[in-house]
Z-matrix of the N, CA and C atoms (Angstrom, degrees):
N
C 1 1.436
C 2 1.536 1 108.70
N 3 1.309 2 117.21 1 132.54
C 4 1.465 3 119.64 2 -178.74
C 5 1.528 4 111.56 3 -68.24
N 6 1.323 5 114.71 4 148.89
C 7 1.452 6 120.46 5 176.51
C 8 1.520 7 107.71 6 -92.53
N 9 1.325 8 115.40 7 131.63
C 10 1.457 9 121.06 8 -179.77
C 11 1.525 10 108.72 9 -101.90
N 12 1.322 11 117.09 10 136.72
C 13 1.452 12 120.57 11 176.07
C 14 1.516 13 109.34 12 -145.45
N 15 1.305 14 115.49 13 161.84
C 16 1.459 15 121.64 14 -177.66
C 17 1.522 16 110.18 15 -105.27
N 18 1.308 17 116.25 16 136.77
C 19 1.459 18 122.78 17 175.21
C 20 1.518 19 108.36 18 -119.60
N 21 1.317 20 116.15 19 139.87
C 22 1.456 21 119.92 20 172.78
C 23 1.521 22 108.05 21 -97.92
N 24 1.315 23 115.68 22 169.57
C 25 1.468 24 118.71 23 177.35
C 26 1.527 25 110.14 24 -64.06
N 27 1.328 26 117.64 25 -28.04
C 28 1.471 27 120.39 26 176.15
C 29 1.527 28 110.58 27 -66.40
N 30 1.338 29 116.73 28 -39.54
C 31 1.467 30 120.49 29 177.10
C 32 1.524 31 110.86 30 -61.36
N 33 1.311 32 115.93 31 -43.06
C 34 1.458 33 120.60 32 -178.67
C 35 1.526 34 110.79 33 -66.81
N 36 1.333 35 117.19 34 -41.25
C 37 1.463 36 120.98 35 177.75
C 38 1.528 37 110.36 36 -63.28
N 39 1.320 38 117.36 37 -44.89
C 40 1.467 39 120.77 38 178.65
C 41 1.528 40 110.75 39 -61.92
N 42 1.307 41 117.29 40 -39.94
C 43 1.461 42 121.11 41 177.47
C 44 1.521 43 112.13 42 -64.86
N 45 1.322 44 116.76 43 -40.13
C 46 1.469 45 120.94 44 178.51
C 47 1.527 46 111.10 45 -65.22
N 48 1.326 47 116.18 46 -40.70
C 49 1.467 48 120.30 47 178.18
C 50 1.518 49 109.98 48 -64.27
N 51 1.323 50 116.56 49 -44.79
C 52 1.463 51 120.73 50 179.92
C 53 1.534 52 110.72 51 -61.52
N 54 1.315 53 115.82 52 -41.71
C 55 1.471 54 120.49 53 179.38
C 56 1.529 55 110.76 54 -63.29
N 57 1.332 56 117.58 55 -42.85
C 58 1.464 57 121.21 56 177.83
C 59 1.528 58 110.55 57 -63.23
N 60 1.322 59 116.61 58 -41.74
C 61 1.465 60 120.60 59 179.98
C 62 1.528 61 111.31 60 -64.63
N 63 1.310 62 116.99 61 -34.47
C 64 1.469 63 121.18 62 -177.41
C 65 1.527 64 112.61 63 -81.08
N 66 1.330 65 117.87 64 -18.26
C 67 1.459 66 120.77 65 -178.69
C 68 1.515 67 113.19 66 -66.90
N 69 1.312 68 117.19 67 -24.66
C 70 1.457 69 120.30 68 178.17
C 71 1.515 70 113.99 69 68.18
N 72 1.337 71 117.05 70 29.00
C 73 1.467 72 120.94 71 177.17
C 74 1.519 73 110.54 72 -60.26
N 75 1.313 74 115.29 73 153.20
C 76 1.449 75 120.56 74 165.36
C 77 1.525 76 105.07 75 -70.57
N 78 1.329 77 117.69 76 116.78
C 79 1.458 78 121.28 77 -171.70
C 80 1.519 79 113.18 78 -64.75
N 81 1.318 80 117.91 79 -20.06
C 82 1.462 81 119.29 80 178.39
C 83 1.527 82 111.20 81 -79.08
N 84 1.326 83 117.38 82 -15.84
C 85 1.462 84 120.79 83 -177.46
C 86 1.511 85 114.21 84 -109.88
N 87 1.323 86 117.95 85 28.62
C 88 1.461 87 120.69 86 179.99
C 89 1.523 88 110.99 87 -73.13
N 90 1.309 89 115.39 88 144.91
C 91 1.465 90 120.27 89 172.08
C 92 1.530 91 107.77 90 -69.56
N 93 1.316 92 116.60 91 163.17
C 94 1.467 93 121.41 92 -175.96
C 95 1.530 94 111.79 93 -56.47
N 96 1.325 95 116.83 94 -43.93
C 97 1.464 96 120.56 95 -178.50
C 98 1.535 97 110.86 96 -65.27
N 99 1.322 98 117.08 97 -40.25
C 100 1.462 99 120.94 98 177.88
C 101 1.521 100 111.26 99 -68.31
N 102 1.331 101 117.00 100 -36.39
C 103 1.467 102 121.06 101 178.40
C 104 1.529 103 110.59 102 -64.30
N 105 1.322 104 117.11 103 -39.25
C 106 1.462 105 121.17 104 177.92
C 107 1.533 106 109.73 105 -67.87
N 108 1.314 107 117.91 106 -41.35
C 109 1.460 108 121.50 107 177.56
C 110 1.528 109 110.71 108 -61.53
N 111 1.319 110 116.59 109 -43.88
C 112 1.464 111 120.75 110 177.50
C 113 1.529 112 110.21 111 -63.28
N 114 1.327 113 117.50 112 -41.06
C 115 1.468 114 121.00 113 178.05
C 116 1.531 115 110.44 114 -62.44
N 117 1.326 116 117.35 115 -38.52
C 118 1.470 117 120.65 116 175.95
C 119 1.522 118 110.12 117 -59.16
N 120 1.326 119 115.37 118 -46.32
C 121 1.469 120 120.28 119 -179.51
C 122 1.527 121 111.05 120 -62.94
N 123 1.321 122 116.93 121 -39.39
C 124 1.469 123 120.76 122 179.32
C 125 1.526 124 110.01 123 -66.45
N 126 1.319 125 117.24 124 -41.70
C 127 1.464 126 120.83 125 178.00
C 128 1.527 127 110.08 126 -61.03
N 129 1.309 128 116.84 127 -46.07
C 130 1.466 129 120.77 128 -179.72
C 131 1.526 130 110.26 129 -63.40
N 132 1.330 131 117.16 130 -45.61
C 133 1.463 132 120.58 131 178.71
C 134 1.527 133 111.16 132 -64.48
N 135 1.315 134 116.79 133 -31.19
C 136 1.468 135 120.67 134 -179.20
C 137 1.521 136 113.13 135 -74.10
N 138 1.321 137 118.17 136 -23.79
C 139 1.460 138 120.63 137 -176.82
C 140 1.522 139 114.37 138 -111.70
N 141 1.317 140 119.24 139 -11.24
C 142 1.468 141 120.00 140 -179.15
C 143 1.526 142 110.36 141 -80.74
N 144 1.305 143 116.07 142 146.15
C 145 1.465 144 120.92 143 -177.02
C 146 1.529 145 112.17 144 -66.95
N 147 1.301 146 118.06 145 -29.25
C 148 1.463 147 121.10 146 -178.95
C 149 1.527 148 112.51 147 -69.63
N 150 1.321 149 117.40 148 -26.36
C 151 1.459 150 121.49 149 -176.72
C 152 1.528 151 113.31 150 -108.54
N 153 1.317 152 117.55 151 -32.83
C 154 1.465 153 121.83 152 -173.85
C 155 1.533 154 109.97 153 -141.11
N 156 1.311 155 115.89 154 78.12
C 157 1.449 156 121.77 155 -174.02
C 158 1.530 157 112.52 156 -60.89
N 159 1.318 158 118.13 157 -44.32
C 160 1.463 159 120.92 158 -175.99
C 161 1.529 160 111.58 159 -67.56
N 162 1.317 161 116.77 160 -37.98
C 163 1.466 162 119.99 161 176.89
C 164 1.523 163 109.81 162 -67.07
N 165 1.311 164 116.24 163 -44.23
C 166 1.464 165 121.51 164 178.13
C 167 1.527 166 110.40 165 -56.96
N 168 1.338 167 116.54 166 -47.06
C 169 1.465 168 121.20 167 -179.94
C 170 1.524 169 111.27 168 -64.14
N 171 1.338 170 117.34 169 -38.41
C 172 1.463 171 120.44 170 179.95
C 173 1.522 172 110.98 171 -63.99
N 174 1.314 173 116.86 172 -38.78
C 175 1.462 174 120.68 173 -177.41
C 176 1.525 175 111.38 174 -78.38
N 177 1.316 176 117.64 175 -40.42
C 178 1.466 177 120.02 176 -176.46
C 179 1.522 178 112.21 177 -87.13
N 180 1.337 179 117.95 178 -16.52
C 181 1.464 180 121.58 179 176.99
C 182 1.517 181 110.00 180 -79.77
N 183 1.301 182 115.71 181 -172.97
C 184 1.461 183 120.45 182 -177.25
C 185 1.522 184 114.13 183 -70.98
N 186 1.311 185 118.03 184 -51.14
C 187 1.468 186 120.98 185 -175.59
C 188 1.520 187 109.82 186 -98.63
N 189 1.304 188 115.71 187 129.89
C 190 1.456 189 120.78 188 -178.14
C 191 1.532 190 108.93 189 -105.59
N 192 1.328 191 116.11 190 97.05
C 193 1.459 192 121.98 191 176.32
C 194 1.523 193 107.06 192 -115.97
N 195 1.318 194 115.74 193 99.78
C 196 1.465 195 120.27 194 -173.82
C 197 1.521 196 113.04 195 -102.66
N 198 1.330 197 117.24 196 17.49
C 199 1.458 198 119.89 197 179.00
C 200 1.525 199 112.27 198 -113.42
N 201 1.316 200 117.32 199 25.08
C 202 1.461 201 122.70 200 -180.00
C 203 1.532 202 110.53 201 -85.79
N 204 1.318 203 117.21 202 152.97
C 205 1.472 204 120.79 203 178.18
C 206 1.537 205 113.50 204 -59.57
N 207 1.344 206 117.29 205 -34.25
C 208 1.470 207 120.81 206 179.00
C 209 1.526 208 111.19 207 -62.80
N 210 1.306 209 115.08 208 -39.90
C 211 1.461 210 120.01 209 -179.11
C 212 1.525 211 109.79 210 -70.90
N 213 1.317 212 116.86 211 -37.42
C 214 1.472 213 121.40 212 175.90
C 215 1.531 214 109.70 213 -61.85
N 216 1.329 215 117.14 214 -42.04
C 217 1.475 216 121.16 215 178.04
C 218 1.525 217 110.98 216 -62.07
N 219 1.328 218 117.06 217 -42.12
C 220 1.461 219 119.97 218 178.82
C 221 1.523 220 111.02 219 -65.09
N 222 1.322 221 116.73 220 -39.01
C 223 1.466 222 119.96 221 176.38
C 224 1.525 223 110.68 222 -62.42
N 225 1.316 224 117.09 223 -44.54
C 226 1.467 225 120.72 224 -179.21
C 227 1.538 226 110.39 225 -62.99
N 228 1.317 227 117.32 226 -39.00
C 229 1.470 228 120.74 227 177.11
C 230 1.527 229 110.35 228 -66.59
N 231 1.330 230 116.53 229 -40.22
C 232 1.474 231 120.38 230 177.68
C 233 1.518 232 110.09 231 -63.58
N 234 1.312 233 116.50 232 -40.57
C 235 1.463 234 121.16 233 -178.38
C 236 1.525 235 111.84 234 -70.11
N 237 1.320 236 117.13 235 -37.05
C 238 1.462 237 119.07 236 -176.31
C 239 1.525 238 112.89 237 -77.93
N 240 1.322 239 118.43 238 -43.71
C 241 1.464 240 117.22 239 -175.63
C 242 1.527 241 115.47 240 -146.91
N 243 1.315 242 118.52 241 -29.66
C 244 1.472 243 119.62 242 -173.62
C 245 1.515 244 113.45 243 -64.84
N 246 1.313 245 117.86 244 -24.65
C 247 1.466 246 120.51 245 179.50
C 248 1.525 247 111.16 246 -61.14
N 249 1.327 248 116.32 247 -26.64
C 250 1.467 249 120.65 248 -177.47
C 251 1.521 250 112.55 249 -71.14
N 252 1.323 251 117.22 250 -18.82
C 253 1.467 252 119.92 251 -176.80
C 254 1.529 253 113.19 252 -110.02
N 255 1.334 254 117.28 253 21.89
C 256 1.465 255 121.05 254 176.70
C 257 1.525 256 108.70 255 -67.69
N 258 1.336 257 114.57 256 132.36
C 259 1.463 258 120.82 257 -179.04
C 260 1.522 259 110.16 258 -117.52
N 261 1.293 260 114.87 259 170.41
C 262 1.458 261 122.40 260 178.94
C 263 1.526 262 110.50 261 -53.70
N 264 1.305 263 117.49 262 -42.78
C 265 1.468 264 120.96 263 -177.35
C 266 1.529 265 111.61 264 -65.00
N 267 1.329 266 117.60 265 -33.28
C 268 1.471 267 120.98 266 176.18
C 269 1.526 268 110.27 267 -66.39
N 270 1.317 269 115.72 268 -41.62
C 271 1.462 270 120.90 269 178.76
C 272 1.529 271 109.73 270 -63.29
N 273 1.318 272 116.90 271 -44.36
C 274 1.467 273 121.22 272 178.81
C 275 1.523 274 111.07 273 -61.17
N 276 1.332 275 116.45 274 -41.27
C 277 1.464 276 120.37 275 -179.17
C 278 1.534 277 111.08 276 -63.63
N 279 1.318 278 116.82 277 -48.09
C 280 1.462 279 120.17 278 -179.26
C 281 1.527 280 110.49 279 -66.36
N 282 1.324 281 116.87 280 -36.51
C 283 1.462 282 120.39 281 178.04
C 284 1.523 283 111.26 282 -63.75
N 285 1.317 284 117.32 283 -36.36
C 286 1.469 285 120.78 284 -177.74
C 287 1.528 286 112.70 285 -84.19
N 288 1.336 287 118.26 286 -7.16
C 289 1.468 288 121.68 287 -179.57
C 290 1.519 289 112.62 288 -70.44
N 291 1.290 290 118.31 289 -21.28
C 292 1.464 291 122.63 290 -174.41
C 293 1.528 292 109.84 291 55.90
N 294 1.322 293 114.79 292 51.21
C 295 1.459 294 122.68 293 179.96
C 296 1.526 295 109.59 294 -66.15
N 297 1.296 296 116.10 295 122.94
C 298 1.464 297 121.56 296 -177.49
C 299 1.524 298 110.95 297 -75.23
N 300 1.331 299 116.18 298 149.17
C 301 1.462 300 120.91 299 177.80
C 302 1.528 301 111.32 300 -59.41
N 303 1.329 302 117.01 301 -34.71
C 304 1.459 303 121.18 302 178.27
C 305 1.516 304 112.26 303 -64.85
N 306 1.326 305 116.71 304 -39.04
C 307 1.465 306 120.47 305 176.85
C 308 1.524 307 110.39 306 -66.14
N 309 1.328 308 115.07 307 -42.61
C 310 1.460 309 118.70 308 178.08
C 311 1.526 310 110.29 309 -61.21
N 312 1.322 311 117.73 310 -45.53
C 313 1.466 312 121.26 311 -179.50
C 314 1.519 313 111.48 312 -62.33
N 315 1.320 314 116.79 313 -41.35
C 316 1.464 315 120.98 314 177.80
C 317 1.527 316 110.24 315 -61.26
N 318 1.335 317 116.47 316 -45.60
C 319 1.467 318 121.21 317 177.99
C 320 1.523 319 110.37 318 -62.50
N 321 1.323 320 117.02 319 -44.10
C 322 1.458 321 122.63 320 -178.40
C 323 1.526 322 111.11 321 -59.54
N 324 1.317 323 116.87 322 -51.78
C 325 1.459 324 120.54 323 -176.34
C 326 1.530 325 112.40 324 -70.23
N 327 1.323 326 117.77 325 -27.21
C 328 1.458 327 120.88 326 -179.19
C 329 1.524 328 113.46 327 -82.44
N 330 1.328 329 117.70 328 -24.62
C 331 1.457 330 119.59 329 -169.02
C 332 1.531 331 115.50 330 -123.89
N 333 1.308 332 118.14 331 -34.43
C 334 1.460 333 121.70 332 -171.69
C 335 1.523 334 110.06 333 -92.86
N 336 1.326 335 115.19 334 137.86
C 337 1.461 336 120.77 335 177.25
C 338 1.525 337 109.66 336 -58.23
N 339 1.318 338 115.67 337 138.87
C 340 1.472 339 121.70 338 -174.60
C 341 1.533 340 112.53 339 -56.92
N 342 1.317 341 117.93 340 -33.00
C 343 1.463 342 120.80 341 -178.53
C 344 1.529 343 112.67 342 -66.86
N 345 1.325 344 117.23 343 -17.22
C 346 1.464 345 121.59 344 -178.60
C 347 1.531 346 113.19 345 -101.50
N 348 1.321 347 118.11 346 -0.70
C 349 1.463 348 121.11 347 -175.62
C 350 1.522 349 113.21 348 -57.96
N 351 1.303 350 118.22 349 -42.75
C 352 1.463 351 120.85 350 -178.38
C 353 1.531 352 111.13 351 -61.10
N 354 1.321 353 116.52 352 -45.47
C 355 1.471 354 120.91 353 179.40
C 356 1.524 355 110.27 354 -61.54
N 357 1.331 356 117.54 355 -44.01
C 358 1.458 357 121.25 356 -179.47
C 359 1.527 358 111.30 357 -67.50
N 360 1.315 359 117.66 358 -36.21
C 361 1.470 360 120.24 359 177.56
C 362 1.530 361 110.40 360 -66.33
N 363 1.339 362 116.65 361 -40.48
C 364 1.464 363 119.79 362 176.37
C 365 1.530 364 109.91 363 -62.97
N 366 1.316 365 115.99 364 -43.23
C 367 1.465 366 120.81 365 179.64
C 368 1.528 367 110.54 366 -63.17
N 369 1.320 368 117.25 367 -42.17
C 370 1.459 369 121.22 368 -179.90
C 371 1.535 370 111.08 369 -63.55
N 372 1.330 371 117.06 370 -44.47
C 373 1.459 372 120.38 371 177.78
C 374 1.519 373 111.79 372 -60.68
N 375 1.312 374 116.16 373 -42.26
C 376 1.455 375 121.07 374 178.63
C 377 1.531 376 111.20 375 -67.31
N 378 1.324 377 116.55 376 -40.27
C 379 1.466 378 120.33 377 177.71
C 380 1.523 379 111.22 378 -62.99
N 381 1.318 380 116.59 379 -43.24
C 382 1.468 381 119.76 380 178.97
C 383 1.530 382 109.92 381 -57.36
N 384 1.341 383 116.11 382 -40.20
C 385 1.464 384 120.50 383 177.30
C 386 1.526 385 110.15 384 -66.37
N 387 1.329 386 117.30 385 -43.19
C 388 1.464 387 121.36 386 177.17
C 389 1.529 388 110.91 387 -60.00
N 390 1.343 389 116.68 388 -39.54
C 391 1.454 390 120.41 389 -179.16
C 392 1.526 391 111.35 390 -64.98
N 393 1.319 392 116.29 391 -35.92
C 394 1.460 393 119.69 392 177.85
C 395 1.520 394 111.37 393 -67.63
N 396 1.331 395 116.50 394 -32.63
C 397 1.461 396 121.94 395 -177.85
C 398 1.523 397 112.64 396 -99.30
N 399 1.316 398 118.32 397 14.37
C 400 1.463 399 122.94 398 -173.72
C 401 1.503 400 115.28 399 -60.15
N 402 1.319 401 117.55 400 -24.50
C 403 1.452 402 120.61 401 -177.83
C 404 1.524 403 111.31 402 -88.15
N 405 1.313 404 117.41 403 -8.23
C 406 1.455 405 119.90 404 -178.54
C 407 1.521 406 109.35 405 -60.46
N 408 1.299 407 115.41 406 132.35
C 409 1.464 408 121.31 407 -179.34
C 410 1.511 409 109.40 408 -110.43
N 411 1.301 410 114.90 409 134.85
C 412 1.459 411 121.36 410 178.99
C 413 1.524 412 106.17 411 -117.48
N 414 1.313 413 116.63 412 122.58
C 415 1.461 414 120.50 413 177.90
C 416 1.519 415 109.27 414 -79.11
N 417 1.305 416 115.83 415 132.85
C 418 1.446 417 120.83 416 179.87
C 419 1.521 418 109.57 417 -132.50
N 420 1.313 419 115.27 418 156.43
C 421 1.457 420 120.76 419 177.93
C 422 1.519 421 108.54 420 -121.52
N 423 1.312 422 114.27 421 141.84
C 424 1.475 423 119.65 422 178.48
C 425 1.507 424 109.98 423 -105.55
């Protein structure tokens, strides 16, 4: 008898990120869709407390200063390797932060290379949509 379980859109996103990380692609040769998925993972790793504590504190604390060297270092770590270990719980945390578009833009312009802004903006728009649908449950059978 098949086992039935429920998946949320966050579970599916985390699984897609894990699959991309395990593929071992040359990161400079990613297709557009994979580049956006990787950018989503980097954004999540950059704002989740488990991966980027100082950025998380800056956004959830009173004053939002996202152009500090510490935050740039956390972004670089997220971009180089931390994006590969994004989990469902990290996605849930960032989704529940209610991160403002202005904060995201400030972080983007302060830390991300200008040539990557379009990809990150696409990823952010898609993530915002994912966050709205985060409670959606998909029944699956194993």
